C-alpha positions as CSV (number, residue, x, y, z in Angstrom):
1,M,49.3,53.1,-43.5
2,P,48.9,52.2,-47.3
3,I,49.8,48.6,-48.3
4,D,52.3,48.3,-51.0
5,P,50.8,45.9,-53.6
6,Q,54.2,44.8,-54.7
7,N,55.4,43.9,-51.2
8,A,52.1,42.0,-50.5
9,L,52.5,40.1,-53.7
10,L,56.1,39.1,-52.8
11,T,54.9,38.0,-49.3
12,V,52.2,35.8,-50.8
13,Q,54.6,34.3,-53.3
14,A,57.1,33.5,-50.5
15,G,54.4,31.9,-48.4
16,L,53.1,29.8,-51.3
17,A,56.7,28.7,-52.0
18,Q,57.2,27.6,-48.4
19,L,53.8,25.9,-48.4
20,S,54.6,24.0,-51.5
21,T,57.9,23.0,-50.0
22,L,56.2,21.7,-46.8
23,I,53.6,19.9,-48.9
24,V,56.2,18.2,-51.0
25,S,58.3,17.3,-47.9
26,Y,55.3,15.9,-45.9
27,A,54.0,14.2,-49.0
28,F,57.2,12.2,-49.2
29,S,57.1,11.6,-45.4
30,A,53.5,10.4,-45.7
31,I,54.3,8.1,-48.6
32,G,57.3,6.8,-46.7
33,A,55.1,6.3,-43.6
34,V,52.5,4.4,-45.7
35,I,55.2,2.2,-47.2
36,L,56.7,1.5,-43.7
37,L,53.2,0.6,-42.3
38,V,52.5,-1.8,-45.2
39,V,56.0,-3.4,-45.1
40,G,55.9,-3.6,-41.3
41,Y,52.5,-5.2,-41.3
42,I,53.6,-7.8,-43.8
43,V,56.9,-8.5,-41.9
44,A,55.0,-8.8,-38.6
45,G,52.7,-11.4,-40.1
46,L,55.5,-13.4,-41.6
47,A,57.5,-13.3,-38.4
48,E,54.4,-14.4,-36.4
49,R,53.8,-17.4,-38.7
50,S,57.5,-18.3,-38.8
51,I,57.9,-18.2,-35.0
52,F,54.7,-20.3,-34.6
53,A,55.8,-22.8,-37.2
54,G,59.4,-23.0,-35.8
55,L,58.2,-23.6,-32.2
56,G,55.9,-26.3,-33.6
57,H,59.0,-28.3,-34.6
58,I,60.1,-28.5,-31.0
59,H,58.8,-31.8,-29.5
60,G,56.3,-31.3,-26.7
61,F,56.2,-27.5,-27.0
62,D,52.8,-26.3,-25.8
63,A,50.4,-24.8,-28.4
64,T,49.4,-22.0,-26.0
65,L,53.0,-20.9,-25.6
66,R,53.4,-21.0,-29.4
67,H,50.5,-18.6,-29.8
68,F,51.8,-16.4,-26.9
69,F,55.4,-16.0,-28.2
70,S,54.4,-15.5,-31.8
71,K,51.9,-12.8,-30.8
72,I,54.6,-11.1,-28.7
73,V,56.9,-11.0,-31.7
74,R,54.2,-9.6,-34.0
75,Y,53.2,-6.8,-31.6
76,A,56.8,-5.9,-30.9
77,I,57.4,-5.4,-34.7
78,L,54.2,-3.3,-35.0
79,I,55.3,-1.1,-32.1
80,L,58.7,-0.6,-33.7
81,V,57.2,0.3,-37.0
82,T,54.8,2.8,-35.4
83,I,57.8,4.5,-33.7
84,M,59.6,4.6,-37.1
85,V,56.5,6.2,-38.8
86,L,56.3,8.9,-36.1
87,G,60.0,9.5,-36.7
88,Q,59.2,10.3,-40.4
89,F,57.2,13.3,-39.2
90,G,59.9,14.7,-37.0
91,V,58.6,13.3,-33.7
92,Q,61.4,12.6,-31.2
93,T,61.5,8.8,-30.9
94,A,63.6,8.9,-27.8
95,S,60.8,10.6,-25.8
96,I,58.3,8.1,-27.2
97,I,60.4,5.1,-26.1
98,A,60.7,6.7,-22.7
99,A,57.0,7.2,-22.5
100,I,56.3,3.6,-23.5
101,G,58.7,2.4,-20.9
102,A,57.0,4.5,-18.2
103,I,53.6,3.3,-19.2
104,G,54.8,-0.3,-19.2
105,L,56.3,0.1,-15.7
106,A,53.0,1.6,-14.5
107,I,51.0,-1.2,-16.0
108,G,53.4,-3.8,-14.6
109,L,53.0,-2.3,-11.1
110,A,49.2,-2.1,-11.4
111,L,48.9,-5.7,-12.7
112,Q,51.6,-7.3,-10.6
113,G,49.5,-10.2,-9.5
114,T,48.3,-10.8,-13.0
115,L,51.8,-10.8,-14.4
116,Q,52.8,-13.3,-11.7
117,N,50.1,-15.6,-13.0
118,I,51.3,-15.2,-16.6
119,A,54.9,-15.9,-15.6
120,A,53.7,-19.0,-13.6
121,G,51.5,-20.1,-16.5
122,I,54.5,-19.9,-18.9
123,M,56.6,-22.0,-16.5
124,L,53.8,-24.5,-16.1
125,L,53.4,-24.9,-19.8
126,A,57.1,-25.1,-20.4
127,L,58.1,-27.5,-17.6
128,R,54.8,-29.5,-17.7
129,P,54.4,-30.7,-14.1
130,F,50.9,-31.8,-15.1
131,R,49.0,-32.2,-18.4
132,I,45.4,-32.1,-19.4
133,G,43.6,-35.3,-18.1
134,E,46.1,-36.0,-15.3
135,S,45.0,-36.2,-11.7
136,V,47.0,-34.0,-9.3
137,E,47.0,-32.5,-5.8
138,V,48.5,-29.1,-5.1
139,G,48.2,-28.0,-1.5
140,S,44.4,-28.0,-0.8
141,I,43.5,-28.2,-4.5
142,A,43.0,-31.7,-5.9
143,G,41.3,-32.8,-9.2
144,T,41.7,-33.7,-12.8
145,I,43.3,-31.0,-15.1
146,E,40.9,-29.8,-17.7
147,E,42.6,-26.7,-19.1
148,I,45.9,-24.9,-18.6
149,G,45.8,-21.2,-19.5
150,L,48.2,-18.3,-19.1
151,F,46.3,-16.9,-16.2
152,A,44.6,-19.8,-14.5
153,T,44.2,-23.6,-14.6
154,S,40.8,-25.3,-14.4
155,L,40.3,-28.6,-12.7
156,R,37.4,-31.0,-12.0
157,T,37.3,-32.7,-8.6
158,A,36.4,-36.3,-8.0
159,D,32.8,-35.3,-7.0
160,G,32.4,-33.2,-10.1
161,I,33.1,-29.7,-8.8
162,Y,34.7,-27.1,-11.1
163,I,37.8,-25.3,-9.7
164,L,39.6,-22.4,-11.3
165,A,43.0,-22.0,-9.6
166,P,45.5,-19.1,-10.3
167,N,48.7,-20.3,-11.9
168,S,50.8,-18.6,-9.2
169,T,49.2,-20.7,-6.6
170,L,49.9,-23.9,-8.5
171,W,53.5,-22.9,-9.3
172,S,54.5,-22.0,-5.7
173,Q,53.5,-25.3,-4.1
174,P,54.7,-28.9,-4.5
175,V,52.7,-30.9,-7.1
176,R,51.6,-34.5,-6.5
177,N,50.8,-36.0,-9.9
178,F,49.0,-39.3,-9.6
179,S,48.9,-40.0,-13.3
180,R,52.4,-39.1,-14.6
181,N,54.2,-42.4,-13.8
182,G,51.4,-44.5,-15.2
183,V,51.4,-47.0,-12.2
184,R,50.6,-46.7,-8.6
185,R,51.1,-48.8,-5.5
186,G,48.1,-49.8,-3.5
187,D,47.7,-51.3,0.0
188,V,44.8,-53.3,1.3
189,T,44.9,-53.8,5.0
190,L,42.5,-56.1,7.0
191,S,42.4,-56.9,10.7
192,I,41.8,-60.5,11.7
193,G,41.6,-62.1,15.1
194,S,45.0,-63.2,16.6
195,W,43.7,-66.8,16.9
196,N,43.5,-67.1,13.0
197,D,46.3,-68.7,10.9
198,I,48.4,-65.8,9.7
199,D,50.1,-67.7,6.9
200,R,46.8,-68.8,5.6
201,A,45.5,-65.3,5.6
202,Q,48.6,-64.1,3.7
203,K,48.2,-66.9,1.1
204,T,44.6,-66.0,0.6
205,L,45.5,-62.3,-0.1
206,L,48.2,-63.3,-2.6
207,A,45.8,-65.7,-4.4
208,I,43.3,-62.8,-4.7
209,A,46.0,-60.5,-6.2
210,A,47.1,-63.3,-8.6
211,A,43.5,-63.7,-9.8
212,E,43.1,-60.0,-10.4
213,R,44.2,-59.1,-14.0
214,R,44.7,-55.4,-13.2
215,V,47.4,-56.2,-10.6
216,K,50.9,-56.0,-12.1
217,R,53.0,-59.1,-12.0
218,E,56.1,-56.9,-11.7
219,P,56.7,-55.8,-9.0
220,A,55.1,-58.9,-7.6
221,P,52.4,-58.3,-4.9
222,I,53.4,-59.1,-1.3
223,A,51.4,-59.9,1.9
224,F,52.8,-59.1,5.3
225,V,51.9,-58.4,8.9
226,A,51.4,-54.7,9.2
227,T,50.6,-54.3,12.9
228,L,50.0,-56.4,16.0
229,G,47.3,-55.6,18.6
230,D,46.1,-57.2,21.8
231,S,43.6,-59.5,20.1
232,T,44.0,-58.6,16.4
233,V,46.6,-58.8,13.6
234,S,46.6,-56.4,10.6
235,I,47.4,-58.2,7.4
236,A,48.4,-56.0,4.4
237,L,48.4,-56.8,0.7
238,R,50.8,-54.5,-1.3
239,Y,50.5,-54.5,-5.0
240,W,51.0,-52.3,-8.1
241,T,48.4,-51.3,-10.8
242,S,47.9,-48.7,-13.5
243,S,47.0,-45.2,-12.4
244,A,43.7,-45.4,-14.3
245,D,42.6,-48.6,-12.5
246,F,43.8,-47.6,-9.0
247,F,40.5,-46.9,-7.3
248,A,38.5,-49.6,-9.0
249,T,41.2,-52.2,-8.3
250,Q,41.4,-51.2,-4.6
251,T,37.7,-51.4,-4.0
252,D,37.4,-54.7,-5.7
253,L,40.3,-56.3,-3.8
254,V,38.8,-55.2,-0.5
255,K,35.5,-56.8,-1.4
256,R,37.2,-60.0,-2.6
257,A,39.3,-60.2,0.5
258,K,36.3,-60.0,2.8
259,Q,34.5,-62.6,0.8
260,E,37.4,-65.0,0.7
261,F,38.1,-64.6,4.4
262,D,34.5,-65.5,5.1
263,N,34.8,-68.6,2.9
264,E,38.1,-69.6,4.5
265,G,36.7,-69.1,8.0
266,I,39.1,-66.3,8.8
267,S,37.2,-64.1,11.1
268,I,37.5,-60.4,11.3
269,P,36.8,-59.2,14.8
270,L,34.0,-56.9,15.4
271,P,34.5,-53.8,17.6
272,P,33.5,-54.4,21.2
273,P,30.0,-53.2,22.1
274,Q,29.8,-49.9,23.8
275,A,28.6,-49.9,27.4
276,P,25.2,-48.1,27.8
277,Q,25.6,-44.7,29.2
278,P,24.1,-44.2,32.7
279,Q,21.1,-42.0,32.7
280,A,21.1,-39.0,34.9
281,R,18.8,-39.2,37.9
282,R,15.9,-37.0,37.9
283,Q,15.7,-34.6,40.7
């Protein structure tokens, strides 16, 4: 069938007209998309810095949480801008939002334990049951806090061992913070023979506490009879000292108490000797 040159020319002209219309339309959409991306990027940066600076004015607000929340705002704005850019090209934004929601749900289910650690980390940083440098005990975990992160917290034990504990573990158990109040009560208990002068032993312990500069004057130290045995009496010295000096003060007081008791002639009974075990007869 012969092709009509006039009809072919009209078809080409119509196609070129439609192509030019599409080019102009998408050109405006592309320009609008570029403008949206630039403006959105600038707005996201300004919002991030504003949130970070605003949270910094809150007394005691943790720097890690400041970074976390400011980054969340930044990425939320960038995601919103991306959806708006796709809408410029005729993409159904409702389906995109639904897809993002489904992906977020799947990721949340896959990373359930990790998200629990993040949530626990936020609560630990916000409520501050412990801070860096404080000595704590949480369940079977004990040590000095070195770093608090969004996923885990690192500690150093008294014997220098490194521990990395998940935040969800630290959040779900009672926390014993030995450093938070600044002072701690200490007890030194020594057993003496029941034939010794109890009043003299108590005065000796109080004199030792009065001579120790690390022992607080308020509350005043006290000495009392802790327990009574058949041939022994347990004399206790109760005192208060700073949390940083607790262990050094306790060990020094025990040493001084033993030395002073020896000087005063207050004898500390020795454990009775063990009877020798009978040897089995040889067959």
